[in-house]
VOBA-1610 file (N, C-alpha, C; in pm, whole numbers, padded with zeros to 5 digits, always signed):
BEGIN
Unk+00082-00119-00002Unk+00001+00000+00000Unk+00090+00125+00001Unk+00053+00224-00082Unk+00131+00343-00090Unk+00072+00447+00008Unk+00163+00519+00081Unk+00110+00626+00168Unk+00054+00739+00081Unk-00042+00807+00136Unk-00101+00923+00067Unk-00011+01042+00084Unk+00003+01118-00021Unk+00085+01239-00017Unk-00001+01353-00067Unk+00028+01470-00020Unk-00036+01588-00073Unk+00064+01656-00165Unk+00011+01724-00265Unk+00094+01795-00360Unk+00130+01931-00303Unk+00254+01962-00295Unk+00300+02095-00248Unk+00405+02147-00341Unk+00365+02228-00443Unk+00461+02281-00533Unk+00565+02371-00466Unk+00688+02374-00520Unk+00794+02461-00468Unk+00763+02609-00498Unk+00837+02695-00443Unk+00824+02837-00467Unk+00847+02866-00614Unk+00945+02800-00673Unk+00973+02826-00813Unk+00859+02773-00899Unk+00804+02657-00869Unk+00694+02603-00947Unk+00572+02694-00930Unk+00550+02746-00811Unk+00443+02839-00790Unk+00459+02968-00873Unk+00588+03008-00885Unk+00614+03130-00965Unk+00579+03099-01109Unk+00613+02982-01158Unk+00576+02943-01298Unk+00424+02942-01314Unk+00360+02883-01218Unk+00211+02876-01223Unk+00152+03018-01212Unk+00217+03104-01136Unk+00171+03242-01122Unk+00179+03315-01259Unk+00282+03285-01335Unk+00291+03339-01471Unk+00178+03292-01559Unk+00140+03162-01545Unk+00028+03111-01620Unk-00101+03180-01574Unk-00114+03196-01441Unk-00234+03261-01389Unk-00246+03403-01438Unk-00131+03475-01446Unk-00131+03614-01496Unk-00176+03617-01640Unk-00127+03524-01716Unk-00168+03517-01856Unk-00317+03487-01867Unk-00367+03401-01782Unk-00510+03371-01779Unk-00593+03493-01743Unk-00543+03572-01649Unk-00613+03695-01612Unk-00622+03793-01726Unk-00508+03805-01801Unk-00512+03892-01914Unk-00610+03844-02021Unk-00615+03714-02044Unk-00709+03657-02137Unk-00855+03683-02093Unk-00875+03670-01962Unk-01011+03696-01908Unk-01049+03839-01934Unk-00959+03928-01913Unk-00987+04073-01936Unk-01016+04097-02082Unk-00960+04011-02168Unk-00984+04029-02313Unk-01115+03968-02356Unk-01191+03911-02258Unk-01325+03865-02291Unk-01339+03712-02299Unk-01236+03642-02255Unk-01244+03496-02263Unk-01325+03436-02150Unk-01352+03510-02043Unk-01443+03473-01939Unk-01428+03336-01881Unk-01509+03303-01782Unk-01508+03170-01719Unk-01577+03071-01807Unk-01538+02945-01788Unk-01599+02840-01868Unk-01644+02729-01775Unk-01773+02705-01767Unk-01817+02592-01685Unk-01776+02464-01753Unk-01730+02368-01676Unk-01687+02243-01735Unk-01729+02128-01644Unk-01765+02021-01706Unk-01805+01902-01632Unk-01711+01788-01673Unk-01672+01705-01573Unk-01591+01591-01601Unk-01659+01500-01705Unk-01586+01454-01801Unk-01639+01365-01902Unk-01699+01440-02018Unk-01715+01571-02009Unk-01764+01654-02119Unk-01646+01695-02207Unk-01672+01729-02332Unk-01563+01785-02415Unk-01516+01916-02361Unk-01394+01952-02392Unk-01342+02084-02355Unk-01427+02190-02433Unk-01484+02286-02362Unk-01563+02390-02427Unk-01480+02466-02531Unk-01540+02493-02643Unk-01469+02569-02749Unk-01419+02702-02702Unk-01495+02766-02611Unk-01450+02896-02559Unk-01324+02888-02472Unk-01293+02773-02423Unk-01175+02755-02336Unk-01050+02720-02422Unk-01070+02678-02541Unk-00952+02627-02624Unk-00842+02733-02641Unk-00872+02854-02680Unk-00765+02955-02699Unk-00689+02980-02571Unk-00763+02988-02460Unk-00700+03018-02332Unk-00616+02899-02289Unk-00661+02778-02299Unk-00581+02664-02263Unk-00459+02646-02354Unk-00475+02676-02480Unk-00364+02670-02573Unk-00253+02765-02535Unk-00291+02887-02502Unk-00194+02986-02459Unk-00121+02944-02329Unk-00201+02895-02231Unk-00140+02847-02106Unk-00047+02732-02132Unk-00088+02637-02217Unk-00002+02522-02246Unk+00129+02565-02312Unk+00122+02654-02407Unk+00244+02700-02473Unk+00336+02776-02376Unk+00276+02849-02285Unk+00357+02919-02180Unk+00428+02817-02093Unk+00356+02714-02047Unk+00416+02612-01964Unk+00526+02538-02040Unk+00501+02502-02169Unk+00601+02434-02249Unk+00726+02517-02265Unk+00708+02647-02288Unk+00821+02740-02310Unk+00906+02748-02177Unk+00836+02767-02067Unk+00902+02772-01939Unk+00984+02647-01913Unk+00935+02533-01955Unk+01004+02407-01933Unk+01088+02360-02053Unk+01124+02456-02142Unk+01227+02429-02239Unk+01187+02383-02379Unk+01061+02369-02407Unk+01021+02329-02541Unk+00904+02415-02588Unk+00929+02524-02659Unk+00823+02610-02704Unk+00739+02548-02813Unk+00779+02437-02874Unk+00706+02376-02981Unk+00686+02226-02959Unk+00608+02185-02860Unk+00585+02044-02840Unk+00522+01977-02962Unk+00542+01849-02975Unk+00487+01772-03089Unk+00337+01780-03090Unk+00275+01772-02975Unk+00130+01783-02962Unk+00094+01825-02823Unk-00027+01882-02808Unk-00079+01924-02678Unk-00225+01880-02677Unk-00267+01814-02570Unk-00409+01773-02556Unk-00464+01830-02425Unk-00597+01837-02423Unk-00667+01876-02300Unk-00788+01787-02283Unk-00822+01764-02159Unk-00943+01684-02124Unk-01003+01745-01999Unk-01132+01741-01990Unk-01206+01787-01868Unk-01220+01665-01778Unk-01189+01683-01649Unk-01201+01574-01551Unk-01205+01636-01412Unk-01187+01556-01309Unk-01176+01609-01172Unk-01028+01613-01138Unk-00997+01692-01039Unk-00853+01701-00996Unk-00802+01569-00951Unk-00883+01491-00881Unk-00837+01363-00829Unk-00799+01270-00944Unk-00886+01269-01052Unk-00853+01185-01169Unk-00732+01240-01245Unk-00726+01373-01256Unk-00614+01431-01328Unk-00480+01397-01258Unk-00480+01392-01125Unk-00355+01361-01053Unk-00307+01218-01083Unk-00400+01127-01111Unk-00359+00991-01142Unk-00281+00983-01273Unk-00302+01082-01360Unk-00234+01088-01486Unk-00109+01179-01476Unk-00124+01295-01419Unk-00018+01396-01413Unk+00086+01368-01305Unk+00044+01332-01188Unk+00136+01307-01076Unk+00092+01187-00997Unk+00111+01068-01057Unk+00061+00946-00992Unk+00107+00928-00850Unk+00011+00893-00764Unk+00039+00872-00621Unk+00008+00995-00536Unk-00007+01109-00597Unk-00040+01229-00525Unk-00188+01229-00488Unk-00221+01291-00374Unk-00363+01300-00331Unk-00379+01433-00269Unk-00491+01502-00304Unk-00528+01630-00246Unk-00665+01610-00192Unk-00686+01630-00059Unk-00820+01611-00001Unk-00922+01704-00069Unk-01038+01649-00099Unk-01145+01726-00159Unk-01134+01738-00311Unk-01030+01675-00368Unk-01008+01693-00510Unk-01108+01621-00600Unk-01185+01533-00547Unk-01288+01464-00628Unk-01401+01554-00671Unk-01412+01672-00608Unk-01521+01765-00640Unk-01472+01885-00717Unk-01341+01892-00752Unk-01283+02003-00821Unk-01270+01971-00969Unk-01339+02045-01056Unk-01335+02024-01199Unk-01211+02096-01255Unk-01139+02023-01345Unk-01016+02075-01393Unk-01002+02041-01544Unk-00905+02110-01608Unk-00858+02074-01737Unk-00721+02006-01718Unk-00703+01887-01771Unk-00573+01821-01769Unk-00507+01842-01906Unk-00399+01916-01909Unk-00325+01938-02027Unk-00205+01846-02030Unk-00188+01773-02140Unk-00077+01683-02152Unk-00007+01711-02286Unk+00124+01713-02288Unk+00197+01742-02409Unk+00321+01655-02419Unk+00367+01636-02543Unk+00486+01557-02570Unk+00590+01653-02635Unk+00711+01648-02579Unk+00820+01731-02629Unk+00947+01690-02561Unk+01035+01789-02535Unk+01161+01767-02467Unk+01167+01874-02354Unk+01135+01832-02234Unk+01115+01928-02123Unk+01222+01912-02016Unk+01250+02026-01951Unk+01338+02033-01836Unk+01272+02122-01736Unk+01235+02072-01621Unk+01162+02151-01519Unk+01266+02222-01430Unk+01326+02325-01484Unk+01430+02398-01407Unk+01377+02461-01281Unk+01248+02493-01276Unk+01188+02558-01164Unk+01133+02460-01057Unk+01147+02327-01083Unk+01095+02229-00986Unk+01189+02225-00865Unk+01127+02196-00751Unk+01208+02185-00626Unk+01287+02055-00635Unk+01406+02055-00580Unk+01495+01939-00583Unk+01604+01961-00479Unk+01666+01851-00437Unk+01777+01866-00340Unk+01889+01950-00397Unk+01966+02016-00311Unk+02080+02095-00357Unk+02176+02006-00443Unk+02216+02060-00559Unk+02312+01985-00646Unk+02244+01883-00738Unk+02116+01854-00717Unk+02046+01762-00806Unk+02010+01823-00942Unk+02008+01742-01044Unk+01975+01793-01174Unk+01823+01819-01184Unk+01783+01910-01268Unk+01645+01937-01288Unk+01581+01818-01358Unk+01456+01787-01316Unk+01386+01673-01380Unk+01364+01701-01532Unk+01383+01595-01609Unk+01359+01606-01757Unk+01263+01498-01797Unk+01202+01518-01911Unk+01111+01417-01960Unk+01051+01458-02097Unk+00987+01359-02158Unk+00922+01378-02287Unk+00773+01421-02268Unk+00719+01404-02151Unk+00580+01433-02128Unk+00561+01532-02014Unk+00483+01637-02039Unk+00456+01736-01938Unk+00303+01742-01921Unk+00261+01737-01797Unk+00118+01750-01762Unk+00096+01870-01674Unk-00012+01945-01702Unk-00045+02062-01621Unk-00195+02046-01585Unk-00228+02068-01456Unk-00366+02064-01413Unk-00414+02204-01386Unk-00522+02245-01453Unk-00576+02383-01449Unk-00717+02383-01391Unk-00748+02464-01291Unk-00885+02473-01236Unk-00976+02524-01349Unk-01089+02453-01368Unk-01181+02485-01477Unk-01261+02614-01452Unk-01276+02657-01329Unk-01347+02782-01299Unk-01259+02904-01302Unk-01141+02893-01244Unk-01052+03009-01228Unk-00934+03010-01328Unk-00915+02901-01394Unk-00795+02885-01484Unk-00664+02903-01411Unk-00664+02871-01281Unk-00538+02873-01202Unk-00469+02743-01219Unk-00337+02746-01231Unk-00254+02630-01238Unk-00250+02564-01100Unk-00281+02436-01093Unk-00284+02364-00965Unk-00168+02272-00947Unk-00137+02190-01050Unk-00038+02085-01037Unk+00033+02067-01167Unk+00151+02005-01164Unk+00220+01972-01286Unk+00307+01850-01262Unk+00333+01779-01369Unk+00421+01659-01364Unk+00501+01650-01490Unk+00619+01588-01482Unk+00707+01565-01592Unk+00757+01424-01588Unk+00762+01357-01704Unk+00799+01215-01705Unk+00865+01180-01836Unk+00957+01080-01835Unk+01014+01033-01962Unk+00919+00943-02038Unk+00816+00891-01963Unk+00720+00793-02023Unk+00585+00859-02030Unk+00500+00805-02122Unk+00362+00853-02126Unk+00291+00841-01986Unk+00189+00920-01961Unk+00118+00908-01834Unk+00068+00766-01814Unk+00075+00715-01689Unk+00026+00582-01663Unk-00122+00568-01683Unk-00195+00676-01660Unk-00339+00680-01683Unk-00359+00772-01807Unk-00391+00710-01919Unk-00405+00792-02044Unk-00517+00895-02025Unk-00491+01019-02065Unk-00592+01125-02056Unk-00722+01084-02124Unk-00716+01009-02229Unk-00843+00968-02301Unk-00929+00876-02215Unk-00872+00814-02112Unk-00953+00730-02023Unk-01035+00817-01927Unk-01006+00947-01923Unk-01072+01038-01831Unk-01186+01120-01898Unk-01189+01123-02028Unk-01290+01199-02100Unk-01244+01222-02246Unk-01329+01289-02321Unk-01296+01317-02460Unk-01171+01410-02469Unk-01081+01371-02552Unk-00957+01446-02569Unk-00973+01553-02675Unk-00926+01674-02648Unk-00923+01783-02747Unk-00779+01807-02777Unk-00740+01803-02904Unk-00602+01836-02943Unk-00594+01987-02956Unk-00510+02049-02877Unk-00493+02192-02882Unk-00392+02227-02990Unk-00291+02149-03011Unk-00198+02161-03118Unk-00150+02020-03159Unk-00095+02013-03272Unk-00043+01882-03316Unk-00012+01895-03465Unk+00004+01785-03529Unk+00038+01787-03670Unk-00079+01835-03750Unk-00052+01924-03838Unk-00156+01980-03921Unk-00204+01882-04026Unk-00317+01910-04089Unk-00377+01819-04190Unk-00280+01785-04301Unk-00193+01877-04347Unk-00101+01849-04458Unk+00004+01743-04417Unk+00026+01722-04289Unk+00125+01623-04245Unk+00061+01496-04197Unk-00072+01487-04205Unk-00144+01367-04157Unk-00134+01255-04262Unk-00126+01131-04214Unk-00131+01022-04305Unk-00269+01016-04372Unk-00272+00962-04494Unk-00399+00953-04560Unk-00475+00830-04510Unk-00601+00825-04539Unk-00685+00708-04499Unk-00759+00736-04370Unk-00839+00637-04333Unk-00926+00653-04215Unk-00856+00621-04085Unk-00734+00569-04089Unk-00671+00526-03968Unk-00564+00628-03919Unk-00582+00757-03959Unk-00490+00857-03909Unk-00497+00863-03755Unk-00379+00859-03684Unk-00386+00848-03540Unk-00416+00973-03463Unk-00425+01092-03529Unk-00456+01212-03461Unk-00552+01299-03546Unk-00632+01384-03482Unk-00720+01468-03553Unk-00653+01599-03592Unk-00716+01678-03676Unk-00667+01813-03704Unk-00677+01898-03580Unk-00616+02012-03581Unk-00615+02103-03466Unk-00757+02129-03413Unk-00767+02129-03284Unk-00888+02160-03207Unk-01003+02063-03231Unk-00981+01951-03296Unk-01081+01850-03311Unk-01095+01777-03176Unk-01212+01734-03142Unk-01235+01661-03020Unk-01273+01519-03056Unk-01196+01424-03001Unk-01220+01286-03023Unk-01206+01207-02894Unk-01269+01099-02881Unk-01248+01010-02769Unk-01159+00902-02820Unk-01027+00923-02800Unk-00926+00831-02853Unk-00854+00756-02739Unk-00790+00641-02771Unk-00731+00564-02663Unk-00609+00631-02598Unk-00531+00705-02671Unk-00408+00767-02617Unk-00353+00863-02718Unk-00281+00969-02675Unk-00220+01059-02772Unk-00121+00981-02858Unk-00094+01036-02979Unk-00004+00964-03071Unk+00135+00954-03012Unk+00200+00842-03047Unk+00337+00818-03001Unk+00434+00813-03119Unk+00557+00840-03091Unk+00657+00839-03191Unk+00670+00975-03257Unk+00768+00989-03340Unk+00790+01114-03416Unk+00856+01210-03337
//
């Protein structure tokens, strides 16, 4: 049995999330407003530009301004943590609706807390958990492997960015949709 842990971001991680929150505030002032979201529902179209901007900001902060793809799914914080930061637990998180953003690239979490002298965590997958009401960054995780709980198992996946239609394979078995398409797919594309 694994002991329960609570997620406590470092001061540097909170500073990164504060940057994301500032960007979200500017977008709200520009008229992007709040977006009600329910777990298992598709990502609302009105939230896509805001989430895309937040995801690109997080990717840039963590060293890859052009990830191969970025997805978002609406779920609860408790379920998002099983994908983004497995083993973490936040009391009351089963009632908090969030957007789970997952991306594939080459990331280095230079702002993550670590022991003195330790290298910054690196990985191919970056996950960010965003409160669906406030668009505040809540949690993040970085890993060399795909999330153990695929985001598609939590709800319909919306691709915020990815390979454009001109780069898609032909035929009905293309593994990813065009930008901003929403599909209930088994897992984000791998490889490439």
